[in-house]
C-alpha positions as CSV (number, residue, x, y, z in Angstrom):
1,M,100.8,25.9,70.4
2,I,100.1,27.8,67.9
3,E,103.1,26.9,64.8
4,F,102.7,30.0,61.7
5,K,104.0,29.7,58.5
6,L,106.6,32.8,57.7
7,T,106.4,33.2,54.0
8,G,108.7,36.0,54.0
9,E,112.5,36.5,55.7
10,Y,110.6,37.5,58.7
11,I,107.6,39.5,59.8
12,A,107.1,42.5,62.2
13,L,106.6,41.6,66.4
14,F,102.8,43.1,66.0
15,Q,102.0,42.3,62.7
16,L,102.9,38.6,63.9
17,L,100.1,38.3,66.8
18,K,98.2,40.3,64.6
19,A,98.1,36.9,62.0
20,T,97.9,34.9,64.4
21,H,94.5,36.4,65.7
22,L,96.2,36.7,69.2
23,C,95.1,40.9,68.7
24,G,92.1,41.5,67.0
25,T,94.2,45.2,65.6
26,G,97.3,46.1,64.7
27,G,97.0,48.7,67.2
28,E,95.8,46.2,69.7
29,A,99.3,44.2,69.3
30,K,100.9,47.5,69.5
31,V,99.5,48.9,73.1
32,M,99.9,45.0,74.5
33,I,104.1,45.2,73.2
34,G,104.2,48.8,74.7
35,E,103.1,47.2,77.9
36,G,105.7,44.0,78.1
37,L,103.2,41.5,78.1
38,V,105.0,40.1,74.8
39,T,108.2,37.5,75.3
40,V,110.5,36.9,72.4
41,N,112.7,33.8,73.5
42,G,111.5,34.0,76.9
43,D,113.1,37.3,76.9
44,V,110.3,40.8,77.2
45,E,110.7,43.1,73.8
46,T,109.0,46.3,73.3
47,R,109.7,46.9,69.8
48,L,106.7,46.9,68.5
49,R,108.8,46.4,65.0
50,K,111.3,43.5,65.6
51,K,111.8,41.6,62.9
52,I,111.1,37.6,63.6
53,R,112.8,35.2,61.9
54,V,112.2,30.9,61.1
55,G,112.5,29.3,64.4
56,E,111.6,32.4,67.3
57,V,109.3,31.3,69.9
58,V,106.5,34.3,71.1
59,A,104.6,34.2,73.7
60,Y,102.0,36.3,74.7
61,D,99.0,35.7,76.9
62,G,99.5,32.2,77.1
63,N,99.7,31.8,73.7
64,Q,103.1,30.2,71.9
65,I,103.6,31.1,68.9
66,T,106.6,28.7,67.6
67,V,107.7,30.2,63.9
68,R,108.4,27.7,60.8
């Protein structure tokens, strides 16, 4: 499990995947999201710029990110 400390009000989903090094580039993150491989709070999320806020849980490729 990865804990990500949010410094602002939110972070875009594709930026979170890049910031946590689960995807090498923002472009790679966008492809993975577009293919339906990412979940937010247990639901598949395909919006690239979905605003992720404190308390949400993102999962991708067997990894879980908890936003604090």
